[in-house]
FIFIMAR-7331 format. One line per field, with one value per residue (C-alpha): residue number from 0; residue in one letter; x, y, z. Coordinates in nm, 4 decimals, decimal comma. Example, Ala and Ser with C-alpha at 12.3 -4.5 7.8 and 13.67 -1.06 7.14 Angstrom:
k (0 1)
r (A S)
u (1,2300 1,3670)
v (-0,4500 -0,1060)
w (0,7800 0,7140)
END
This chain:
k (0 1 2 3 4 5 6 7 8 9 10 11 12 13 14 15 16 17 18 19 20 21 22 23 24 25 26 27 28 29 30 31 32 33 34 35 36 37 38 39 40 41 42 43 44 45 46 47 48 49 50 51 52 53 54 55 56 57 58 59 60 61 62 63 64 65 66 67 68 69 70 71 72 73 74 75 76 77 78 79 80 81 82 83 84 85 86 87 88 89 90 91 92 93 94 95 96 97 98 99 100 101 102 103 104 105 106 107 108 109 110 111 112 113 114 115 116 117 118 119 120 121 122 123 124 125 126 127 128 129 130 131 132 133 134 135 136 137 138 139 140)
r (S A S G V I A A G V A V A T V H P R V R A A M A E R E P P T R P A A W L A L H I P L G T V W S E E A A Y R A A L G T V A A E A F G P R A G Q L L Q A A A F G M S H I H D A R V S G A P V I P T I L A T G A A G W V F G W L A D R S G S L A A P M L A H L A V N E A G A V A A L A V R Q L D)
u (0,4507 0,2457 0,4686 0,7460 0,5468 0,5340 0,9344 0,9781 0,7085 0,8513 1,2798 1,1774 1,0345 1,2809 1,4551 1,2605 1,4724 1,2207 1,0881 1,3758 1,4569 1,2431 1,3757 1,6954 1,5183 1,2773 1,4521 1,5362 1,3643 1,6257 1,5866 1,5334 1,4916 1,1924 1,0367 1,0272 0,9877 0,7503 0,5880 0,5522 0,3359 0,1241 0,1563 -0,0122 -0,0953 -0,2494 -0,4074 -0,5532 -0,6353 -0,8159 -0,9724 -1,1101 -1,1045 -1,2779 -1,4085 -1,5266 -1,5955 -1,8029 -2,0377 -2,0006 -2,1527 -2,4141 -2,4943 -2,4575 -2,4288 -2,1289 -2,0358 -2,0569 -1,9039 -1,5879 -1,6183 -1,5960 -1,3607 -1,1426 -1,1867 -1,1835 -0,8422 -0,6601 -0,8128 -0,6093 -0,2484 -0,3227 -0,1258 0,1764 0,1383 0,1775 0,4591 0,6580 0,6340 0,4192 0,1924 -0,1288 -0,4140 -0,1829 -0,1832 -0,5176 -0,5759 -0,2871 -0,3836 -0,7695 -0,7191 -0,4022 -0,7962 -1,0305 -0,7877 -0,7567 -1,0698 -1,1632 -0,8898 -1,0225 -1,4089 -1,2351 -1,0496 -1,3118 -1,0525 -0,7538 -0,4477 -0,4200 -0,4496 -0,2670 0,0315 -0,0443 -0,0511 0,2729 0,3895 0,3770 0,4703 0,7918 0,9603 0,8562 1,0972 1,3977 1,3926 1,3767 1,6933 1,8118 1,8385 1,9817 2,2311 2,3685 2,3361)
v (-0,8602 -0,7826 -0,5600 -0,7556 -1,0307 -0,7471 -0,7092 -1,0445 -1,0864 -0,8490 -0,9682 -1,2910 -1,1208 -0,9225 -1,3023 -1,3622 -1,1702 -1,0444 -0,8721 -0,7745 -0,6224 -0,3921 -0,2359 -0,1934 -0,0205 0,2360 0,5786 0,6325 1,0083 1,2231 1,2869 0,9162 1,0149 1,2363 1,0182 0,6997 0,9739 1,2173 1,1106 0,7531 0,8348 1,2123 1,1785 0,8659 0,6358 0,9065 1,0685 0,7366 0,5964 0,9291 0,8345 0,5900 0,3867 0,6558 0,8502 0,6602 0,3302 0,5206 0,6971 0,3956 0,1488 0,3527 0,4143 -0,0033 -0,1986 -0,2820 -0,5650 -0,3633 -0,0762 -0,2428 -0,3871 -0,0240 0,0987 -0,1310 -0,1240 0,2325 0,2029 -0,0848 0,1727 0,4593 0,2829 0,2679 0,5381 0,4011 0,1242 0,2079 0,5078 0,2834 -0,0129 -0,2747 -0,4483 -0,2668 -0,5299 -0,7725 -0,4396 -0,3345 -0,6637 -0,6478 -0,3515 -0,3534 -0,6881 -0,4617 -0,2076 -0,4722 -0,5437 -0,2171 -0,2096 -0,4779 -0,3617 -0,0318 -0,1852 -0,5024 -0,1881 0,0314 0,2737 0,4137 0,3755 -0,0697 -0,0083 0,2906 0,0873 -0,1520 0,0191 0,1826 -0,1523 -0,2292 0,0614 0,0979 -0,2174 -0,1549 0,1412 0,0294 -0,2708 -0,1376 0,1446 -0,2026 -0,3439 -0,0588 -0,0088 -0,3937 -0,3920)
w (1,5258 1,1790 1,1332 1,1317 0,9194 0,6328 0,6459 0,5719 0,3213 0,1266 0,1859 0,0771 -0,2450 -0,2843 -0,4045 -0,7309 -1,0119 -1,1250 -0,7930 -0,7049 -1,0741 -1,0665 -0,7244 -0,9436 -1,2208 -1,0383 -0,9893 -0,5963 -0,4384 -0,4996 -0,0455 0,0500 0,4273 0,3245 0,2245 0,4652 0,7245 0,5774 0,2314 0,2439 0,6013 0,5632 0,1876 0,1056 0,4159 0,6272 0,2521 0,1174 0,5008 0,5652 0,1856 0,1077 0,4355 0,6812 0,3895 0,1560 0,2701 0,4984 0,3163 0,1274 0,3571 0,4617 0,1403 0,0547 0,3707 0,4948 0,2663 -0,0242 0,0709 0,1499 -0,2388 -0,3292 -0,1045 -0,2409 -0,5386 -0,6119 -0,3678 -0,6045 -0,9095 -0,8074 -0,8527 -1,2111 -1,2439 -1,0280 -1,2043 -1,5486 -1,4647 -1,2839 -1,5351 -1,3695 -1,4635 -1,4283 -1,4072 -1,0730 -0,9141 -0,9202 -0,8046 -0,5421 -0,3991 -0,4033 -0,1811 0,0287 0,0785 0,1211 0,4696 0,5236 0,5182 0,7737 0,9881 1,0183 1,0397 1,3186 1,5343 1,4755 1,3981 1,0745 1,4226 1,2746 0,8976 0,8827 1,0662 0,8819 0,5484 0,6867 0,6847 0,3413 0,2283 0,4799 0,4153 0,0361 0,0819 0,2223 0,0184 -0,2526 -0,2016 0,0243 -0,3555 -0,5553 -0,3291 -0,3609 -0,6964)
END
């Protein structure tokens, strides 16, 4: 399944020394269960998919055409992660590029499926796999 591929990719990434070090250095949430069960699905995935794919993606596609609309929502999604990168100490430009690419994929999934369910599930898989990996690395290191 797609979520299995995502989880496997995150697991492999944790072997990379820089990725593992960044995960180990990150301050864990005070309530990991609430973070995984509520904050990520509702506070992050649902709100971002509603804002970027449903609202901005739709309006931008109607105003500028499907390709430009897709690019605009992906770029806005990528740039919305600047603050997170700065707070976590992650490099800003690679963060914008990676999250912008993810936003493009999520937008493609929304267009292809005609629904927010597919991008929401993919986004949830990416974020949850990363969160679980970060928690596991902190426990193991």
